[in-house]
N, C-alpha and C positions, 0 to 999 in steps of 0.2 A: 761741423755744420753751422751755417749762418742763417739767420732769419732777420728780416726787416719788418718792423711794424710801423705802418703809416697812419697818422691821425690828422684831423683837419679842424676839430672844434675842441672847446675846453672839456666837454664831457667825453669826447672820444679820446683825448689825450690822457685824461684821468684813467679811463678804462685800459688804455695801452700799457700803463704802468702796472696794471694787474695782470695783463696778458704776458708780459715779459718773464716773470718768474715761472709761470706755467711752461712756457716754451723752454726755459732753461732746464727744467726738470727732464725734458726730452733730449737734452744734450745740445741744444742750440746755443750759439753765441748770438745774443740779441742786440740789435740796433734799433733805437726809437727815433723816427723822424716826424717832425710836426711843424706847424707854423711858428715863426720866430716869436710871436707874441705869447706863446704858451710855454716857452723854454723856462721861465722863472718857476713854473710848477715843480720842476725837479731838474735844475741845470746840470747836475752830476750825471744824469741818465739821458735826458732828452737832447736832441741836436736839431738844428733847423735844416730844412731842405737845402742841399748844397747850392743849387741854382734854381730849379723849379721842380714841380712834382714829376713831370715827364722825364726829366733827366735822372732824377732819383730812382724812378721805377726802371728805367733802362739799365742803370748800373746794378740795381738789385737783381733784376732778371738775369743778368749775365753772371753775377758772382754769388748769389745766395741760393740756398736750397728751399727757402720758404718765404713768401711774402704775405703779410696779413694786413688787410685794410680795415680800419675801424670807421664805419660810416655806411653810406648808401652803396648798394651793389653796382649801380651805374658808374660811380667814380672808378671803382676797381676795373670794371669791364673796359671802359674807355682808356684807362691808363695802361693796361697790359696789352690791349689789342694790337698795337704796332709791333710788339715784341715777340709774338707767337712764332714758334719754330716747329712744334710737333709734340705729341704727348710723350714721346720717349726722351725729349730734351727739355721741355718746359719745367720750371720749378713748381712746387706746390703753391697755389694761390688761394687764399681764403678771405672771406669778408665776415666781419662781426658787426652787428648793429650796436649803436652807442650804449644801449642798456645791457649788453652782454647776454641777451636772451637767446639769440640765434647765431650759430656758427655755420657758415655755408662754404663748403669747398667748391671753388669755381674751376680750377684747373689741376690736372695731374692727381686726380682722386686716388687712383690705384698705384701707378708706377712711382709718382712723386710723393706718395704717402699723405696727400691732403685729407683723405677721408679719415685716416687714423688720427692725424693731428687734430681734425675737427672734433672727433669723439673725445679725445683727451682734453682739449681746450674747453669744450662745453662742460665737461665734468668739473674742471677746475674753476670755471666761472659760475657754475650753478645754472647753466643754460641748456640749450638743446642743439644737437648737431643735426643739420638738415642735409641728409645724404640723398642724392638723386640718381646715382648710377644704377643701372637696371639690375645687376646681380645683387647689389645690396638691398634694393627695394624688395626683391623677391627672395631675400635671405638665401642666396645661392653662393657657391664658392667663386671668388674672384681670382683667377689664376695669375693675372698680372700683378695684382696687389700682393698676393702671397709670395710670388717669386721675388719681388722687390724686397720684401721684408726678410726673406730667407737668403738673399744674395745669390739666387739662381739665375741662369741665363736662358731666356726663352728662345726657341728656334726662330720665331719672328712674331711681330705684333699682328700680322695678318693671320697666322695660325691661332694666336690667342683670341682674336675677334671671332674667328670661325668656331672655335671651341665654346666661347661664351654664348654665341648665337644658338649652337646646338644644345647647350645646357639649358638655356632659357626656354627653348622649344620643348625639350623632353623632361626637364626637371631633374635629370640625372645624367651622369657621364661615367665613363670607365676610368680606372686608375691602374697603371702598370708601373712597377718600380723594380729596379735592380738592387734596391737597398731596403733594409728594414724600415718600417713605419713607426713613428713615435707621436705621441699626443693624440688628440681626438680628431680622427679623420672626419671631414665634413660628411653629413648624411647624403649630400648630393653626389658624392664620389663612391663608386663601387669597384672593388678590386676585380680586374678582368684582364685577359690577354688579347681580347679582340672585341669589336663592337662598332657601332656607328660613330661614336665620338668619345674622346678620352684624353687624359694627360699621361705622358710617359716621362718618368724620371730616370735618367741614364747618363753615362759618359760616352756612349756609343755615338758614332757619326751618323749612322742610319738606324732609326728605330721608329717604325710607323705601325704599331699594332692595331690602330683604329682607322676607320675610313677618314675621319677628321681627327688628326693628332696634333696636339701642341706638346713640344718636347721641352722639358726643363732640365738643364744640366748644371749640377753643382761644380764649381771650380775646385776640384779636389785632386787633380792629377799634377804630379810634380816631375819635371824632366831633369835628370842629372846628366851632365855633359863633361866629357874630358876630350882634349884635342891636342894634336901636335902643334908646335909653334907655327903661327902664321896661317892656320886654316881659315878659309874665307867664310863669310856669313852665308853665302849661297850654298857652299858645300855642306856646311853644318845643317842648314835648313833642309837640304835634300836628304841628308842622312836621317835626321829626326823625322822628317815627313814620311820616309819609307817605313820606319818602325811604327809610326802612328797609324799609317794606312794598313799595315799588316795586322795590327791589333784591332782595327776598326774603331779607333778612338777619335773623339771630336776635339778640335782645338778650343771649342767653347768651354771645355771642361778643364783646360790647363790653367793652373794658378801661377806658376813661375818656372824659372830655369835656375839650376844650382850647379856650382862647381867649387873648386878649391881656390883659396884666396890668391895664390900665385898666378892665377889666370886673369886677374883684374885688368891687366893691360892687353888682353887678347881682344882685338877689335872685332874679330869674327863672331865671338860669343856675344859681345855687347850689341852688335848690329843685328844679329839674328834675333835676339830677345826684343830689341826695340821695334823691329819690323812687325813682331807679333803682339806688341804692346804688353810685354811681360816683364816683370821685375827680375833682376838677377840676384841670387843669394850666394854669398861667398863664405866658405867655411875654412877654418884653419885645419891643418893636418891633425892636430890634437882633437878638435871637434869631430872630424870625420872618423877618427879611430874610436870614438866613444859611441858611434851610431849602433843601435841595437840590431842584432840579427847575424846571419851567416852570409858571407859575401864571397864572390869569386876573387881569389887572392893572386896578386902578382908581385913577386919579389923584386922585379925590375922597377915597377912603379913605386914600390915602397922605398927603394934606394934613391930614386930620383926626387920624389915629392914628400916622402915621410909617411905615406899611408898606402896600403896595398890595393885600394880600389877607390877611385874618385866618384865615378858616376852613380854607382849603386848606393854608396854611403850618403852622398849628397842628396839624392832623391828621397831616401828614407828619412833623413833628418828633416827635410822640408815638409814631408808628409806626417811629421810628428809620430814616427814609428809605424807608419802604414806598411802595406804589403807591396812587394814588387810585382807589377804586372809584366814588366820586361826586365829580365836580368841583363847584365852587361852584354851589349851588342857592339862589337868593334869591327870597323872596316875602314881601311884607307886612312888610318890615323885619327879617327873620331870614334869615341865610345859614347854610348847612350844607354840610359836606364830610365824606367818610368815607374813611379810608385803612386799608389792611391791611398788617400786617407781613409780611416774608418769613418763611415758616414751613416747617419740615420735621417730619414726624411721627416721633418718636423711639421706638425700641424698644431693648431691651437686656436683659441678664440681671438678675434681681431683686436680686442682691447689688451691682449697679453703683450703685444709688441707694437711699437709705433715707429 
């Protein structure tokens, strides 16, 4: 992750040098940009704006995950305004006053993590985080922030907004989960299977237990594939899609595609995965043979590739020893298996993760 800290005065530049180490603790690679005349304060760390402030902000907005402005909020607002793309795409943008007393998240408070960065940064500077998002002000569960931290994929931001509005109106919402719950479940969430509004955690493609439902899907499904030489991407996609549909599984819950390493030159598998924006994991026959569990065995496959089953073993390896939701399904030269990781829905205090 990258963060860029912008400063415009001597006091602001001095504070930026204190901000950098705190951001580094969060895992950011930090760049400090300031006026040329302040570079001598720490030439090893500081760098001048490449061309001008506007160009520096444009580049940072495109490449960094967090932008921190040290100075007046107006400077930050005017600088980022031409770059805005939408809350699901914009990086975290924060402003810190020159004394480090107040840290204000301006953009991407939840999805981009600006609220959590502000809390951590304020703590490190001995200041105060000024959080203005409605759920935070009312001490209610922020589903988009939680999903971003946990790496879950929401059904849509529209659903998330509707859920948040219902939660603000009622002070409470339902929680449905196909998985065990871990950590401290927020008081504003009550386990239920129906109701006016709620959050559903599942890998299913259709799951709407509440009148207003936001669905959060963990990417914990792993597709194992084997195929005859020259199988096309469209054909593989159709085969996998049929199995996904039969099991009522969502593509939003798929983490990757896996197969044996001798299939690295199979364009069909590569293009199928690319079309779904999924990585492909390749395993050697020895690695596949070490996969834990019982699998459908084929002597012919073993003689040809050195292991008795490619798709099931590959899926299980990628799922870290998870369970098979779909055992080897073979038709027309393509075999498919789907494994699911062991998973616990985690909750916790906001300051626990940033």
